[in-house]
Structures are given as structure tokens and as C-alpha cells.
N, C-alpha and C positions, 0 to 999 in steps of 0.2 A: 689428263687431268691429275693434281697434287692431290696428296693424301691428306685427309682431315685429320687433325689433332685428336688426340686422344679424347680431351673435355668435350671438344667441337661433335664427336662421333656418338658420346654419351648424351649428348642435350640431343642430337638428333635424334637418336634413337628413341628419349624418353617422349620427345615429341611424338613421333609415330607412335609409342604405346596407348597413347590418350584415344580413348575411344570416338571415333568419330561419329557427328549426329549426321551428316550427308545421305540421301538415299539414291544411291545411283540408278534410277528410273524417270521416267518423264512424269510430270505431274500428272497429266493426261492418261498415263495408261495405268496409274497408280488409282486415279479417282475411278477408271471403270473398272479395275480388279475388283475393289473394295465395293461398287457399287452393285457388281455382280455377283459378288458371294455374301454380301451382308444385307442389301435392301431389298425390300419388298415392291414390286415395280409399282404402288399405288403409291409408293415414299419414294422413287425414284426424283420427281423435281423438286421434292425439299431438300432430299440430299444433293442434288446437284446445286441447289442455291446456296446451301450451306458451304461446298465446299468453294464458289465462288465468293461468297463474303468473308472467306476465310482467308484465300488470295488475296481479294484486293486488302483487305487489312494488313498481312505483312508487306506487300509491296509497299503500301503505305506508311507504314513503320519504317521500314529500310529506305524509302526515299528521302524522309524527314531526316534519318541520322546521315542520309550522305551527303543532303542539302547543306544541313549543320558543317561538316565537314569543309564542305567546299568554302562556304562562307567564312568558316575560320582561317582557313589555306590562304586564302586572298589576302590576307594581311603581312604573309611571308612570300607570296609569290613573286619573283626575281622578274617576271615578264608580264603575268598577268594583270589585267586591271582590279585597281584599289575598290574598297567600297569609298563613294564620297557623301552619302548622305549619315552616317553611322561616325560616332566616337571614335575613334581607335582605341582598342584596348592597351593597355598596359602589356608589355612584350611577354614577361613572365605569366601575364594572368592567361595571354592568348597561345602562349605555348603549351601551359597545364591543360587548357581547354583543348588543343589540337590534339596534343597526346592521349587524352584521355577518349575524347570520340576517335581518334584511329584505333585505339587498341578496342573498344568497344565493338567496334566494325569488324575488325579482324576477327574477334573470339565469336561474335555471332555468325560470323562465314565461316568457322571450322577450324581458323589458323592458329597457332601454337607460337610463340614467341620463345625465339633462342636466347636465352641467358647473356647478360651484358658481356660476362667474363668471355664467354664464348664467341660472341659476335668480334670483340678485341683480338682475340687468339687468331681471326681468320685474316689478319694483318692486311686487310684491303684485296682479298680472294677470297671467293666463295666457290670450292672446288665442285659443288654438287651442283651447280649452276653453269660452270665455267666462266664465270667472271672476276673480272679483276679490274680494280678501279686504279688511277694512276693517283689520285688527290690523297694526299697524306690522311689517317685516319683522325688523327688529333686534331685536325681543323676543324672537327664538327663535335657540337655540343653533347650531341645524342646520334646513336645509331642503332636501329630496331630492323631486325632480319624476323620476319612472320613465314613460318613453315605450315604445310600441309599435307601429311601423306610421305610416302616414300614409294620411287619406284625407279626402275632401271631405264 
């Protein structure tokens, strides 16, 4: 594995300092722990209903955003089907929408974007993932790398 540049190391370190919002426990274990410690037995059914409602709400919210991301990407997909019953958006408008939605999804999933300067410093290699690309990076209009956490 090759050494990260100073700039890329700083960006990765800064990304790692962002306080994660992820709770590393199963949802069912969290609900059980909360209900055991804070809920009177006569309110347990209401508490479980509230938890089910919140779970459904967030599932639906993320599902809509991921569906939107897939719909927008369909205009760019080199191999997938293109939308047939909709007017194609302008290329710049579609790309802006794709970028905005992707950034929203990644941010809500607790990923942090590496700065563009750090991505270009990598020069087609990402030593943290031991990945090398053979395509020159200058062929792309935009290259974005999102990271979450650090570990060896």
C-alpha cells in the first residue's frame, strides 16, 4: 500500500474527527433497552407502536431519496434502461440534481466527502482501499470520494 500525501492524510484525519451519528447496536436491542429502562408496562404497547412508526417514517424517507437517486442516474447509466415516458432533463440540470441527491444520501448515511484537491492528489490511486484506476482522472468532469470512519 502506498503512502497518502500530507494533504490527503489531513483530509482523512479531518473526516475521521467528525462525530459519527451511527449507533453501533441493533435497532431491536436499542428498543428493548429503552423500553426496559424507561417505559411502564402499561405503556409498553404504545412505546412499541411509536418505535414502529418512527422506523417506518425513516425507512420511507430514505427510500424516497434512494429512488430519486436511481431515477436521476438512469439518464447517465451507460448500460441501464433510459426513462421512456419522461422528457429528458438538460445534461447540466440532471448532473446538478444527481450530485445534490448523492451528497444528501451520503451525508445522511454519515459519510464525509474528501476535498476535491485531496482526490486529485491521489492520482488514480486510493491507498486506504488499495484500489488503483487505470483511467486517467482528467477524463472525468467530477470525481467524488466519500469516507466514513477509519480502521485498519
